[in-house]
C-alpha positions, 0 to 999 in steps of 0.5 A: 500500500502506498500513501500518496501525499495530499499535494498529489505530486505530478510524479504519480505515474512514476510512483506507480512504477517505483512501488509496483502499484496494483490498483488505485481508486479516485473520483472522476475529478482526480482522474482528470488531474492524473491524466494530465500528469506525465507518463513514464516511458513505457506507459502505465506499470505492468503491475497495475491490474485495474483502475477504480472510480466512484463518488460521482458520475463520469463523462464519456470523454474521461471514460474513454481516455481511461480505457485507452490506458489499456487497464480494466476500468471498474466503476463502483456505486454505493453510499454509506447506507449500503455499507458502502459499495453495492454495485461494481463492474466485473473484470473483462474475463474473455472476449465472449464473456458478458463482462467483455460487452461494450459498456458505457459510464454509470452502468452496473450489473445487479448482484444476486445478493441485492434486490434492486427495483425502480420507483417510477414517478406518481401517475394518475389512475389509468395512465400507463408508464411510458418510461419517462420521468414526467408524471401526474401526481396521484395518491398511489402508494409507493410500494405498489409502483415498485417495478423491475420492468425494463426501460422504466425510469425512476428512483433506485430502491434497494433491499438486502443484508448490506443495507443499514437498519436505519438512522439512529434516533431519527424516525423522520429520516427513516420514514423518508428513506425506507418504504414499508416493505423495507426497500431503501430509497437511494435518491438516485435515478436509474433504469434497468437495461435488457442485460439486467444492468442498472444505469444511473441517470441522475439524482431525484432532488436535481430534477428540473421542473420546467413548466411541468416537464421533468428534465434530468441534469445528467442527461443534458450534461451527457449530451453537451459533453458529446460536442468535440469542443466541450471538455466538461459540463454542468447543468443546473436549475434557474428560477423563472417566473413563467416556467418555475424553473428553466435549464442552465448549462455551464461548460468547460470548453477545449477551445473557443466555442459560441453559445449558438454552437452549443445550442445548435448541438443540443437541438440536434440531440434533445427535444426542444424543451430540454435545450438549455435556456441560459 
């Protein structure tokens, strides 16, 4: 085990060589920084078995750059309440294995030891789920809305022996965090894919309500990052007298780019009401 100084020296990759590091873990922000450090002759050390990432979502650009290092990239998802990591990507064992299938950031296989379900938005009686995040408020009980139906978006709910029993001396928090059947509400939005992979798509509390239309900031950020001149992006809500909330977008550009160009790119990939307003 090697302890890296808090200053995170630019000799990181050389240190990995010198100490025969077998793996390291970092949040996406630190991965960005590490990739800017000089790489020793010969590239990453042969001893490096895998690179792990967690703590926040990873952009597709960063995901691809890390994979180009030629070392397995394992993303983990979890929180203190789940003790702590609960989902992790498997090693790519063979070219024909499930683990070797091309994946994208924020996708995790659902382990057998965990019961994972999706809690879609409330809907008025008689309306069928359409897989989207918008819905009409109703009195329908949360437990009856839990589903494992593929393609339905909603809050990720978990149940298993690794989930905490509850918050100490805080009954209010426990009522908000747990459903009557014991499922823990993570506060994260997700969808189950046909391969039984769980894909993270955002946070419940970050959803932007634009005149009744629900927009996930994570979706807007992902689309913005696909522009070849955008290095990173952050989407956020802005208060508005007419719509209640509108979409704000801040980008970190690789080179000079105009707002007009960004909006044009967004219009090509999302419906009009999801195009950032500012």
